[in-house]
C-alpha positions as CSV (number, residue, x, y, z in Angstrom):
1,M,26.5,-50.1,56.7
2,K,26.6,-46.3,56.9
3,R,25.2,-44.2,54.6
4,Q,27.3,-41.4,53.0
5,K,26.4,-38.1,52.4
6,G,25.9,-36.3,49.4
7,F,26.8,-36.8,45.8
8,T,29.1,-39.3,43.6
9,L,31.4,-38.2,41.1
10,V,28.9,-39.2,38.1
11,E,26.4,-37.2,39.7
12,L,28.0,-34.0,39.4
13,L,29.2,-34.5,36.0
14,V,25.9,-35.2,34.8
15,V,24.7,-32.0,36.5
16,I,27.6,-30.1,34.7
17,A,26.8,-31.6,31.3
18,I,23.6,-30.5,31.6
19,I,24.2,-27.1,32.6
20,G,26.9,-26.5,29.8
21,I,24.2,-27.7,27.2
22,L,21.5,-25.3,28.5
23,S,24.2,-22.9,28.6
24,T,25.0,-23.1,25.0
25,L,21.1,-22.9,23.6
26,A,20.7,-19.9,25.3
27,I,23.7,-18.2,24.1
28,V,22.5,-19.5,20.3
29,S,19.3,-18.5,21.1
30,L,20.3,-14.7,22.3
31,G,22.7,-14.7,19.1
32,S,19.2,-14.7,17.2
33,V,17.4,-12.4,19.4
34,K,20.0,-9.2,18.9
35,A,20.2,-9.9,14.8
36,K,16.1,-9.6,15.1
37,A,16.8,-6.6,17.1
38,R,19.0,-4.7,14.7
39,D,17.1,-5.8,11.8
40,T,14.0,-4.3,13.8
41,K,16.1,-1.1,14.0
42,V,16.8,-0.8,10.4
43,I,13.3,-1.4,9.2
44,S,12.3,1.5,11.6
45,D,15.0,3.5,10.0
46,I,14.1,2.8,6.4
47,N,10.3,3.8,7.3
48,A,11.3,7.3,8.8
49,I,13.5,8.0,6.1
50,K,10.7,7.0,3.5
51,T,8.4,9.1,5.5
52,V,10.9,12.2,5.2
53,L,11.6,11.6,1.8
54,E,8.0,11.7,0.7
55,V,7.3,14.7,2.9
56,I,9.8,16.5,0.9
57,G,8.6,15.0,-2.1
58,S,5.3,16.0,-1.9
59,D,5.7,19.0,-4.0
60,G,6.4,16.5,-6.9
61,S,10.4,16.7,-6.7
62,Y,12.6,14.5,-4.6
63,S,15.7,17.1,-5.4
64,G,15.5,18.8,-2.0
65,A,17.1,15.3,-0.3
66,G,19.9,15.9,-1.8
67,P,23.0,16.1,-2.3
68,C,24.4,13.5,-1.2
69,T,27.9,12.4,-1.4
70,D,28.7,9.1,1.0
71,S,27.3,5.6,2.3
72,Y,25.7,7.6,5.7
73,I,22.2,8.9,4.4
74,W,21.7,11.0,7.4
75,T,24.8,13.3,6.6
76,C,23.0,14.8,3.8
77,T,22.5,18.4,5.0
78,N,18.6,18.6,3.9
79,L,17.7,15.3,5.7
80,A,20.0,14.8,9.1
81,P,17.3,16.4,11.4
82,Y,14.7,14.1,10.7
83,I,16.5,10.8,10.2
84,P,17.6,8.7,13.1
85,S,21.9,8.2,13.1
86,Y,22.4,4.7,12.8
87,T,26.0,4.2,12.8
88,E,26.3,0.6,12.4
89,M,24.5,0.4,9.2
90,G,25.4,2.7,6.1
91,Y,22.6,2.8,3.6
92,Q,23.4,3.5,0.0
93,Q,21.2,5.9,-1.7
94,A,20.5,7.9,-5.0
95,F,18.4,11.1,-5.4
96,N,16.8,12.9,-8.2
97,A,14.2,14.9,-9.0
98,N,11.7,12.0,-10.0
99,D,12.8,9.3,-7.7
100,Y,14.7,7.8,-4.9
101,K,16.4,4.9,-4.0
102,V,18.0,3.7,-0.7
103,Q,19.8,0.2,-0.1
104,F,19.7,-2.0,3.0
105,D,20.5,-5.2,4.4
106,L,18.7,-7.5,6.9
107,E,20.9,-10.0,9.0
108,V,18.0,-12.4,9.5
109,G,15.0,-11.0,7.9
110,I,12.0,-9.7,10.0
111,G,8.4,-10.0,9.2
112,S,7.7,-10.3,5.6
113,F,10.9,-8.7,4.7
114,G,13.3,-11.9,4.5
115,N,17.2,-11.4,5.1
116,G,19.7,-9.9,2.8
117,T,19.9,-6.7,0.6
118,H,16.5,-5.0,-0.2
119,C,16.1,-1.3,-1.9
120,L,13.6,0.9,-0.8
121,T,11.8,3.6,-3.6
122,Q,9.0,5.7,-3.5
123,D,6.8,2.2,-4.8
124,G,7.9,0.6,-1.5
125,I,10.5,-2.1,-0.3
126,T,11.7,-5.0,-2.7
127,S,13.8,-7.9,-2.4
128,G,17.1,-7.2,-4.0
129,A,19.6,-4.6,-4.7
130,C,18.9,-1.2,-5.9
131,T,20.0,-0.6,-9.6
132,W,21.1,2.4,-9.8
């Protein structure tokens, strides 16, 4: 009897199915990596914003940070040169002479910060929306 060279149809279908499953798993895990990268960028921006606001408020007043009239903090006249431009995420903010609040969202969470809405104040970052 002559032995045939090559693969059977069943063997090819099994290999194709395995490749499909591995591809799906790779794509799904890549999506969460991108979300974590975006959250890392947001936390980095928030830390830069906090640093700038603390420098502005070092004289005892945060009023030098304003005025802000829209939801993009880096368009504030006095803050624009210091804050990274991250146009995919709008931060809501409020400034007055005694304090500041910056509200931001995280997609999947990073480090000790979970997903959802967070509020940056002069006391640090807290979970939940800012109380205006």
